Structure formats: structure tokens, C-alpha cells
C-alpha positions as CSV (number, residue, x, y, z in Angstrom):
1,M,-0.4,-0.3,-0.2
2,S,2.0,3.4,-1.3
3,K,1.9,6.5,1.0
4,T,-0.8,9.4,-0.6
5,F,-1.4,12.6,-0.4
6,Y,-3.7,15.3,-2.2
7,I,-3.8,19.1,-1.7
8,T,-4.7,21.9,-3.3
9,T,-4.7,25.4,-3.5
10,P,-8.0,27.4,-4.4
11,I,-8.7,27.5,-8.7
12,Y,-7.6,30.9,-9.2
13,Y,-10.2,33.2,-11.0
14,V,-8.8,35.1,-14.6
15,N,-10.3,38.3,-13.5
16,D,-6.9,38.5,-11.7
17,V,-4.0,39.2,-12.3
18,P,-1.9,36.5,-10.3
19,H,-0.3,38.8,-6.8
20,I,1.2,37.4,-4.5
21,G,-1.6,36.5,-2.2
22,H,-1.9,33.9,-4.5
23,A,2.2,33.3,-5.0
24,Y,1.7,32.6,-1.0
25,T,-1.5,30.1,-1.2
26,T,0.7,27.8,-4.3
27,L,3.2,28.0,-2.5
28,A,2.8,26.6,0.8
29,C,0.4,23.5,-1.0
30,D,4.4,22.9,-3.0
31,V,6.1,22.8,0.2
32,M,4.0,20.4,1.0
33,A,4.4,17.9,-2.2
34,R,8.1,18.6,-2.5
35,Y,8.5,17.5,2.0
36,K,6.0,14.9,1.5
37,R,7.9,13.0,-1.8
38,S,10.9,13.3,-0.3
39,R,9.3,11.8,2.9
40,G,8.0,8.8,0.3
41,F,4.9,9.7,-0.7
42,E,3.5,9.5,-4.4
43,V,1.5,12.8,-3.8
44,A,-0.7,14.8,-6.4
45,F,-1.1,18.7,-6.2
46,L,-3.5,20.6,-7.4
47,T,-3.7,23.7,-8.2
48,G,-5.8,26.1,-11.4
49,T,-8.1,28.5,-12.5
50,D,-12.4,29.3,-12.5
51,E,-12.8,30.5,-15.1
52,H,-17.2,30.9,-15.7
53,G,-19.9,33.6,-14.5
54,Q,-20.5,37.0,-15.2
55,K,-17.7,39.6,-14.7
56,V,-15.5,37.1,-16.6
57,E,-19.0,37.3,-19.0
58,T,-18.8,41.3,-18.7
59,A,-14.7,41.9,-19.2
60,A,-15.1,39.5,-22.0
61,K,-17.4,41.8,-23.5
62,A,-15.8,45.4,-22.6
63,N,-12.7,43.6,-23.9
64,G,-14.1,43.0,-27.4
65,E,-13.0,38.9,-26.6
66,T,-15.1,36.0,-26.0
67,P,-15.0,34.6,-22.9
68,L,-12.9,31.8,-23.6
69,E,-10.1,34.4,-25.1
70,L,-9.6,36.2,-21.9
71,A,-9.5,33.1,-19.9
72,D,-7.1,31.0,-22.5
73,R,-5.0,34.5,-22.4
74,V,-4.6,35.1,-18.1
75,V,-4.4,31.7,-18.1
76,K,-1.1,31.5,-19.1
77,R,0.1,34.3,-16.6
78,F,-0.5,31.7,-14.0
79,Q,0.7,28.8,-15.3
80,A,4.1,31.0,-16.3
81,L,4.2,32.6,-13.0
82,W,4.0,28.9,-11.8
83,E,6.6,27.3,-13.4
84,K,9.2,30.9,-12.8
85,L,8.3,30.0,-8.3
86,N,9.2,26.1,-9.2
87,C,5.7,24.5,-8.1
88,S,5.6,21.4,-8.7
89,H,2.3,20.4,-9.9
90,T,0.5,17.6,-10.6
91,D,-1.9,18.7,-12.4
92,F,-3.5,22.2,-13.7
93,I,-7.0,22.1,-14.0
94,R,-9.7,24.6,-16.0
95,T,-13.1,24.5,-15.4
96,T,-13.4,25.7,-19.0
97,Q,-12.2,21.8,-20.0
98,E,-14.8,19.1,-20.7
99,R,-13.6,16.7,-18.0
100,H,-14.5,19.4,-14.9
101,K,-17.8,20.4,-16.9
102,H,-18.8,16.2,-16.6
103,T,-17.6,15.6,-13.5
104,V,-20.0,18.9,-12.3
105,S,-23.1,16.8,-14.3
106,E,-22.6,14.6,-13.4
107,Q,-22.6,15.9,-9.5
108,F,-25.7,17.6,-10.0
109,K,-27.6,14.9,-12.0
110,T,-27.1,12.7,-8.8
111,I,-27.8,15.0,-6.1
112,I,-31.6,16.4,-7.9
113,E,-32.8,12.7,-8.4
114,K,-31.9,12.3,-4.9
115,G,-34.4,14.9,-4.4
116,D,-32.4,17.4,-2.8
117,I,-32.2,19.9,-6.0
118,Y,-35.4,21.8,-6.7
119,L,-36.4,24.3,-8.7
120,G,-38.3,27.8,-7.2
121,Y,-37.5,31.5,-7.0
122,Y,-34.7,33.8,-5.6
123,E,-34.8,37.4,-4.7
124,D,-31.8,39.1,-3.1
125,W,-29.7,42.1,-3.9
126,Y,-27.4,41.0,-5.4
127,C,-23.3,42.7,-5.5
128,T,-21.7,41.5,-9.3
129,P,-18.3,41.6,-8.0
130,C,-18.4,39.4,-5.6
131,E,-21.1,37.1,-7.7
132,T,-22.7,36.6,-4.1
133,F,-26.8,37.5,-3.1
134,W,-27.4,39.3,0.2
135,T,-30.3,39.8,2.1
136,E,-31.8,42.8,3.1
137,T,-30.4,42.8,6.6
138,Q,-27.0,41.8,5.5
139,L,-26.7,45.1,3.6
140,I,-24.6,47.7,5.6
141,D,-26.3,51.2,4.1
142,G,-27.0,49.4,0.4
143,T,-23.6,47.6,-0.1
144,C,-21.9,45.2,-0.5
145,P,-21.1,44.0,2.6
146,D,-17.8,42.0,1.9
147,C,-17.0,44.5,-1.1
148,G,-18.7,48.6,-0.4
149,R,-20.6,48.3,-3.9
150,E,-24.1,48.9,-4.3
151,T,-25.9,45.6,-4.3
152,T,-29.0,45.2,-6.7
153,K,-32.6,44.0,-6.3
154,L,-33.1,40.6,-8.5
155,K,-35.4,38.0,-8.8
156,E,-34.4,35.1,-11.1
157,E,-35.6,32.2,-11.0
158,S,-33.8,29.4,-9.8
159,Y,-32.3,25.5,-8.8
160,F,-31.7,25.4,-4.9
161,F,-30.0,23.1,-3.4
162,K,-31.1,21.7,0.0
163,M,-28.1,23.2,2.5
164,S,-30.5,23.5,5.5
165,K,-30.7,19.4,4.8
166,Y,-27.7,19.7,6.1
167,Q,-27.3,21.0,8.8
168,D,-27.3,19.1,11.8
169,Q,-24.7,16.6,10.2
170,L,-21.9,19.4,9.4
171,L,-22.0,20.8,13.1
172,K,-22.0,17.1,14.2
173,H,-18.3,16.5,11.5
174,I,-17.2,19.9,12.4
175,E,-17.6,19.4,16.0
176,E,-15.6,15.4,16.0
177,N,-12.7,16.8,13.9
178,P,-11.6,19.4,15.2
179,D,-8.4,19.3,13.0
180,F,-11.0,18.9,9.9
181,I,-10.6,23.5,9.3
182,Q,-8.0,25.1,10.6
183,P,-6.5,28.0,12.5
184,K,-8.8,27.3,15.5
185,T,-9.9,30.5,15.1
186,R,-11.6,29.9,11.5
187,R,-13.6,26.9,13.1
188,N,-14.9,28.7,15.6
189,E,-16.1,30.9,12.7
190,I,-17.4,28.0,11.3
191,L,-19.6,26.4,14.2
192,S,-21.1,30.4,14.8
193,F,-22.2,30.7,11.3
194,V,-23.9,27.0,10.9
195,K,-25.5,27.2,14.5
196,E,-27.2,30.1,13.3
197,G,-29.0,28.4,10.8
198,L,-28.1,26.9,6.9
199,R,-30.5,28.1,4.4
200,D,-31.4,26.2,1.4
201,L,-28.3,27.8,-1.6
202,S,-29.6,29.1,-5.2
203,I,-27.4,27.1,-7.2
204,S,-28.5,28.5,-11.0
205,R,-28.3,31.9,-12.8
206,T,-30.3,32.9,-15.9
207,S,-29.3,36.4,-15.8
208,F,-25.8,35.2,-17.9
209,S,-24.7,32.1,-20.1
210,W,-21.3,32.0,-19.8
211,G,-21.4,28.7,-17.3
212,I,-22.0,25.5,-17.1
213,P,-24.8,24.8,-18.3
214,V,-28.3,22.5,-15.6
215,P,-28.1,19.5,-17.3
216,G,-32.0,19.0,-19.2
217,N,-32.7,22.4,-18.8
218,D,-29.8,24.7,-20.6
219,K,-31.7,28.6,-19.4
220,H,-30.1,28.0,-16.7
221,V,-26.1,28.0,-16.2
222,L,-24.6,26.4,-12.9
223,Y,-23.5,28.8,-9.8
224,V,-20.3,30.3,-9.4
225,W,-19.6,28.0,-6.0
226,F,-21.1,24.8,-7.4
227,D,-19.3,24.7,-10.9
228,A,-16.3,26.0,-9.1
229,L,-15.1,23.7,-5.5
230,T,-15.9,20.5,-8.6
231,N,-13.3,21.4,-9.3
232,Y,-11.4,19.0,-6.7
233,I,-12.9,15.6,-7.2
234,S,-12.6,16.6,-11.3
235,A,-9.1,16.3,-12.1
236,L,-9.1,13.3,-9.8
237,G,-11.5,11.7,-13.3
238,Y,-14.6,11.7,-10.5
239,P,-16.9,9.8,-11.2
240,E,-16.0,7.0,-13.3
241,D,-12.4,7.0,-12.3
242,K,-11.1,5.6,-15.0
243,E,-7.3,5.8,-14.4
244,G,-8.3,5.2,-10.6
245,K,-6.7,8.5,-9.4
246,F,-10.1,9.1,-7.6
247,E,-9.7,6.1,-4.9
248,K,-6.0,6.6,-4.2
249,F,-6.1,10.4,-3.6
250,W,-9.7,11.3,-2.4
251,P,-9.4,13.1,0.5
252,A,-7.9,16.6,0.0
253,I,-6.3,19.2,2.0
254,H,-7.3,22.6,1.0
255,V,-5.2,25.6,1.5
256,I,-7.1,28.7,1.2
257,G,-7.4,32.1,2.0
258,K,-9.8,33.4,4.5
259,D,-12.4,35.8,2.4
260,I,-13.4,31.6,1.1
261,L,-13.8,29.8,3.8
262,R,-17.8,29.9,4.5
263,F,-17.9,28.1,0.5
264,H,-15.0,25.5,0.9
265,T,-16.6,24.5,5.1
266,V,-20.5,24.9,4.7
267,Y,-21.7,24.6,0.5
268,W,-18.1,22.2,-0.6
269,P,-18.5,19.7,2.3
270,T,-22.8,19.8,2.4
271,F,-22.3,19.4,-1.6
272,L,-20.6,16.2,-0.8
273,M,-22.6,15.1,1.8
274,A,-25.5,14.7,-1.0
275,A,-23.6,13.1,-3.3
276,G,-22.2,10.7,-1.0
277,V,-19.0,11.8,-1.2
278,P,-16.3,11.4,1.5
279,L,-15.8,15.2,3.3
280,P,-12.3,16.5,2.7
281,K,-8.9,16.0,5.7
282,K,-8.8,19.5,5.8
283,V,-9.8,23.5,4.5
284,F,-6.8,24.9,5.9
285,A,-7.7,29.0,6.0
286,H,-4.7,31.3,6.0
287,G,-4.1,35.3,6.2
288,W,-4.0,37.6,4.1
289,W,-1.2,40.2,2.9
290,T,-0.7,43.6,3.0
291,V,1.8,45.7,1.3
292,E,3.4,48.7,4.0
293,G,0.6,48.2,6.6
294,Q,-2.3,49.1,3.8
295,K,-4.5,46.6,2.3
296,M,-3.3,45.0,-1.1
297,S,-5.6,47.3,-3.9
298,K,-5.5,48.0,-7.2
299,S,-6.4,51.6,-6.8
300,L,-3.6,52.0,-4.9
301,R,-1.5,50.3,-7.2
302,N,0.5,48.8,-4.3
303,V,-0.9,45.7,-5.9
304,V,2.5,43.0,-5.4
305,E,3.7,41.3,-8.4
306,P,5.5,38.4,-8.2
307,N,7.1,38.1,-11.5
308,M,9.0,41.2,-10.4
309,L,10.2,40.1,-7.2
310,I,11.7,37.0,-8.0
311,D,13.3,39.0,-11.1
312,K,15.0,41.3,-8.4
313,Y,15.8,39.6,-5.4
314,G,16.0,34.9,-6.3
315,V,13.3,32.8,-6.5
316,D,14.5,31.1,-3.4
317,A,13.9,34.1,-1.4
318,I,11.5,35.3,-2.1
319,R,10.7,31.4,-1.7
320,Y,11.7,31.5,2.2
321,F,10.8,35.1,2.9
322,L,6.9,34.5,1.9
323,L,6.6,31.2,4.1
324,R,9.3,32.5,6.9
325,E,8.2,35.8,7.4
326,V,4.5,35.6,9.0
327,P,3.1,32.5,11.3
328,F,1.1,30.3,8.0
329,G,-3.0,31.1,9.6
330,L,-2.1,34.9,10.7
331,D,-2.4,37.8,8.3
332,G,1.1,39.4,7.3
333,D,2.5,42.9,5.8
334,F,4.8,42.5,3.2
335,S,7.8,45.1,2.7
336,H,11.3,45.5,0.6
337,S,13.4,46.3,3.6
338,A,11.8,43.1,6.2
339,L,12.5,41.4,2.6
340,I,16.2,42.6,2.4
341,N,16.8,42.1,5.7
342,R,15.9,38.2,5.8
343,V,17.5,37.5,2.5
344,N,20.9,39.8,4.4
345,S,20.4,37.7,8.0
346,D,19.2,34.5,8.2
347,L,20.3,34.0,4.0
348,A,23.6,36.0,3.2
349,N,25.2,36.2,7.0
350,D,23.2,32.1,7.7
351,I,23.6,29.4,5.7
352,G,25.0,31.5,3.0
353,N,28.1,32.4,5.7
354,L,27.9,29.1,7.2
355,V,28.2,26.8,3.5
356,S,30.5,29.2,2.3
357,R,32.9,28.8,5.6
358,S,33.0,25.4,5.6
359,T,34.5,24.5,2.8
360,A,36.7,27.9,2.3
361,M,38.1,26.1,5.7
362,L,37.8,22.2,4.0
363,G,39.7,23.5,1.2
364,K,42.4,25.2,2.8
365,Y,43.2,22.6,5.6
366,F,42.4,19.3,3.4
367,G,42.6,20.7,0.1
368,G,39.2,20.7,0.0
369,K,38.6,15.8,0.8
370,L,36.4,15.2,3.5
371,P,38.8,13.6,6.2
372,K,37.3,10.9,8.1
373,P,35.3,11.4,11.4
374,G,37.1,10.2,14.6
375,A,35.8,9.6,18.1
376,A,32.7,12.5,19.2
377,T,33.2,14.6,22.2
378,D,29.7,16.3,23.8
379,L,30.6,19.7,22.0
380,D,30.7,17.4,18.7
381,Q,27.9,15.1,20.5
382,A,25.8,18.0,20.7
383,L,25.4,19.0,16.6
384,I,25.2,15.1,16.3
385,D,22.3,14.8,17.7
386,L,20.8,18.1,17.0
387,A,20.1,16.4,13.3
388,P,17.1,13.6,14.3
389,A,15.6,15.7,16.6
390,T,14.9,18.7,14.3
391,L,14.2,16.1,11.3
392,Q,12.0,15.2,14.0
393,K,10.5,18.5,14.5
394,V,10.4,20.0,11.0
395,D,8.3,16.8,10.0
396,N,5.1,17.3,13.5
397,L,5.1,21.1,12.4
398,L,4.7,20.5,8.6
399,E,2.4,18.5,9.7
400,E,0.2,21.0,10.6
401,M,1.5,23.7,7.6
402,A,3.2,25.8,10.6
403,F,5.3,26.5,8.3
404,N,7.2,29.6,10.2
405,K,8.2,27.6,13.0
406,A,9.9,24.5,10.7
407,L,12.4,27.0,9.5
408,M,13.1,28.7,12.6
409,A,13.8,24.8,13.6
410,I,16.2,24.2,10.8
411,W,17.4,27.6,11.8
412,E,18.5,26.9,14.4
413,M,20.4,23.7,13.4
414,I,22.2,26.6,11.2
415,S,23.0,28.8,14.1
416,A,24.6,25.3,16.0
417,G,26.8,25.3,12.6
418,N,28.0,28.0,12.4
419,K,28.3,28.3,16.9
420,Y,30.4,25.0,16.3
421,I,32.7,26.4,14.1
422,D,33.7,29.3,17.3
423,D,34.2,26.3,19.9
424,T,36.1,23.7,18.0
425,A,38.0,27.1,16.5
426,P,39.4,25.0,14.1
427,W,41.9,28.1,12.8
428,A,43.4,27.1,15.8
429,L,43.6,23.2,15.2
430,A,45.1,23.7,12.4
431,K,48.3,25.0,13.5
432,D,48.6,22.1,15.7
433,P,49.9,19.2,14.3
434,E,49.2,17.1,17.0
435,Q,45.2,18.2,16.7
436,Q,44.9,17.0,12.5
437,E,42.8,14.1,13.5
438,R,40.6,16.8,15.7
439,L,40.0,19.4,13.4
440,A,38.9,16.3,11.2
441,T,36.0,15.2,13.2
442,V,35.7,18.5,13.3
443,M,35.5,19.2,9.1
444,Y,33.1,16.4,8.9
445,N,30.3,16.9,11.4
446,L,30.5,20.8,9.7
447,L,30.0,19.7,6.5
448,E,27.2,16.5,7.8
449,S,25.5,18.5,9.1
450,I,25.3,21.1,6.1
451,R,24.6,18.7,4.1
452,I,21.1,17.5,6.6
453,V,20.4,20.7,6.6
454,A,20.2,20.9,2.9
455,L,18.0,18.2,2.7
456,L,15.5,19.9,5.0
457,V,15.8,23.6,2.9
458,A,14.8,22.0,0.3
459,P,10.9,22.4,0.0
460,F,11.5,25.7,1.0
461,M,14.1,26.8,-1.3
462,P,15.1,23.8,-4.2
463,D,17.5,25.5,-6.0
464,T,20.1,26.2,-2.8
465,A,19.1,22.6,-1.6
466,A,20.3,21.2,-4.7
467,K,23.5,23.4,-5.2
468,I,24.0,22.3,-2.0
469,I,23.7,18.7,-2.6
470,E,26.1,19.2,-6.0
471,I,28.6,21.4,-3.5
472,L,29.4,18.2,-1.4
473,G,29.4,16.3,-4.1
474,G,26.0,14.5,-3.9
475,D,23.2,13.9,-6.3
476,S,21.7,17.3,-6.3
477,N,18.3,15.7,-8.5
478,N,18.3,13.6,-5.0
479,L,16.9,15.8,-2.2
480,N,14.7,12.9,-0.2
481,L,14.8,13.1,3.0
482,E,13.9,8.7,3.2
483,G,16.6,6.9,2.9
484,Q,19.0,9.7,4.0
485,D,18.2,11.5,6.6
486,Q,20.5,9.1,8.8
487,W,23.8,10.6,10.0
488,G,27.0,9.3,8.7
489,G,26.2,10.5,5.0
490,L,28.9,12.0,3.4
491,Q,31.1,9.5,2.1
492,P,35.2,10.5,3.5
493,G,37.7,10.7,0.9
494,I,35.5,12.7,-1.5
495,Q,37.0,16.6,-3.0
496,I,34.0,19.4,-2.2
497,E,35.0,22.8,-3.7
498,K,34.6,25.7,-2.2
499,A,31.4,26.9,-2.3
500,K,31.0,30.4,-4.0
501,P,28.4,33.1,-2.2
502,L,24.4,31.3,-2.1
503,F,22.9,34.6,-1.8
504,P,25.0,37.6,-2.5
505,R,23.6,40.4,-0.1
506,I,22.0,43.5,-1.2
507,E,22.7,46.5,-0.5
508,I,19.9,48.3,0.4
509,E,19.5,51.8,-1.8
């Protein structure tokens, strides 16, 4: 029985330009996917685009193009960014693909046959930018409570999903599975929302045509959430599952922004309950990024563009910063000065310095040839014992998606390596011919600790890890922890070249 792991990003709306928030979610999933692979899991990692709805139809019309032409254009931007960010997704789903439309139609048929979908009339206040209906009481001075823009009163024929029928079942599931919604603050928010009572949900529209037609009544198109959320199973070939992917990988872990929490923890689970499909393992909602203390918005022109950041600072620096700066689940603030600080202190000084100092000393004292270690002193043993402890700690923290704490644990090992150099003073040992064996032991332990650090940072900074492994004479394509996580992996006698600086310092302009 192989170990499997399935993780998803939300599918990103094509009426948007990829920004730092999108990059953050996808990156978190990528780190999890890479870590699980390094631990011997077979991984499915899904991302993609949400391409239907009134907003796309309206924007395309204004641009003088078809909705699909608009989608095709924007999708390329997302795909190019994921490539540039070094994301290792195994599939990219588009809601305009036939495989997706098929699953959505089948899902609808299953639920209507069960008697959980009925035709009725919908009348409420509609916000076009948010594609959301609001009741009179939810409006704030007549405007949308989410975006503050004008709403319009709409009445249209609609198919309804009996969401109210699943209220108790959902509540029971959330209460019995404390890890189902994370972090805890989000779980509490949804618990109180569900306890207030669920209403039946309008799941079709007749006011626009860009969407998946309702089976048997193409006057209606399926509403965005009934369509979009289904991507997580349509990508696995549900319901036919000809390739056995659904059977193998479902249920998933969904990583989302907190703004779409309700859709993923109320709508989606109740759709699945009605269709008789097991619920996701976990929905993790992370926080939002502000920029220099202000909310990101197109009007303020402060939307942080990830391509530009990568070009300026390098991909691994961005990957590191986004996951180190803020506890995953809380809101964070992006600033160039904070990023430059991290690059200079954590990357150039800490890990960069450790690698360049150690390889330079090996070159100086042993001609770059890795010596055989002698017996370990208490000082050596402390460094040696830190490796399995750090491996265990990182494993536990990543299980909780505590990315910044996992990086802090790895950095404790990097600091221990730097401190080990100061405590053992190889330059002093090198002056004494009788300390040659002691010097050999110190150099071996130092480089071996760097090897383990490289494997640990690999999910976060794959290019940097590959560079370090290559410097240490290893195979840069093999960054697996399984089988390589025991102390003593470096073979004495190998030739190790002096490393160039991994992260040049950034001079503050």
C-alpha cells in the first residue's frame, strides 16, 4: 500500500492578475507537496483556474473578446508564474475543460435524483463583483458587506440546493473532527455560522450564459460555487475514475485564503454529503497580506507583482521570505525592507556564511578532500544529536502547516553549525600538528550537518538545496529525506570545492 497525499490550491479567478496572495497559497502547497515526496509519498498537487461567471462574461464583452479568449489569455499568466516560482504541481485544472464540465453535470444529476435540488424563485440583493446574493439585513447602508459596492435587487428563477437539510450532519462533523477546519479561529467562526442556521442555496442563474448549463434545462447555468468547488474531484476523474486516481488520492487537504472559507467549509461539504462523497481531510485558511501596512488594491496601485519580485531578489529568497515572515494562518505585511533584512541576515549571513566558511576551511586544511572523523566529544555529539531532533521537529511542524516554525527549527540547526565553528576554532587546531585528527572530526561534522540542513530546506528553497548538495558532491536531483536522513551520509575521501556565496548581500538603496 503506497502512501499518498493530495493537496490543492483554490482555483484562481481569471478576472484577476496573479498577485502575492495567489503566490503565497500555491507556495505553501508546493512546500507540502515537496516535503511529502521527500518522505516517500506519492503526491497529487492540484492548482488551476476558475473561468466562468458574470464577471468574466462582462469583462470579455468590454474587451471585445469571447469569455474563453479572455480566459486563455489570463491562464497563461498563472501558468508562467507557477513555473517561475518553481512549483511542482502535478495537474492544472480549468473549469472550461470537458473533464470538469462532465463531473459538474454528473454531480448535479446525482444530487437532483436524490431530491436535494429543486426549482424555485430567488429574490435578493446581488453584488456582481462578489457574485454573491445578500439579504436586506446583511447589507451595510444598502451596499455589499464584503466589498462595499452597490448591490441590485434581483428576482430570477433558480435551482436550489437543500443545504439546510445538512446542517446537523455538518455541525456534527466539525465538532467530531477538530482538525477539519484550521486554524482554530476559523473553525470557531464556521461553527457559529452553522449554528445560526443554514438556508437553502441558489445554485443556478439565468441572467448570464457563461457557465456550465444545468443538465436538462439549458436556460440555466450553474452558479460559480457549485461549478468551481467541484474541480477538486473532477481533476481526479470522478465519478467514473477510469485511472483509479479518485480512489487513490481522495480525500484532499484544501489550502485557501480566509475570504473563501465559508464556501469550502459549508457549501462544499454539504454538496459532498448530498452526493455521497467523503469530505476533505482538512481545510486550512491562511491570512491576507497587506503591503507596507495597507490593504492591497488596484486603486492604490500597491498590488505586489510576484514576477517582479522574483526578477529582483531571486526565486528562493521570495519562497523563503513568504513562508518565514508570518505564522501561516495569520495576516502578514509585505515590505521590501523586511524582505531585504531576511535575505541579508538569514540567507546571506546564516546559511550562506556557514556553507562558504566550511568549504573554504576544508579547502585550506585538507585540500578540499573530506577527512574521516575520529571519536566524538560532547561538543560534537550535541551537533550530531541535533539532526534527528530537528528532523522530527520539522516533520511535526509541517504536519500542522506551521511553515515559519519549521524554518525556525532548521535555522536553529544552522546557528548551531555556525556556533560549532566558533566553539571548536578550526583555525587554532590547524596550527597544531597533534590536533590533526580533531580538526578532521570537526570538518566532517560541519559538512555533514550542512548536508542535512540542505535536505531540510529543499521543500522551501529547492534550487539552493540542489546547489549545496552538488557542492557536497551529491546528486542534486535527489533531495529525498527518506534513506538520506541518517547522520553519516557523506563519504570520507570525496572532493568538495569551495562554495561561491549562495546569497549575495543586498545593498539597501
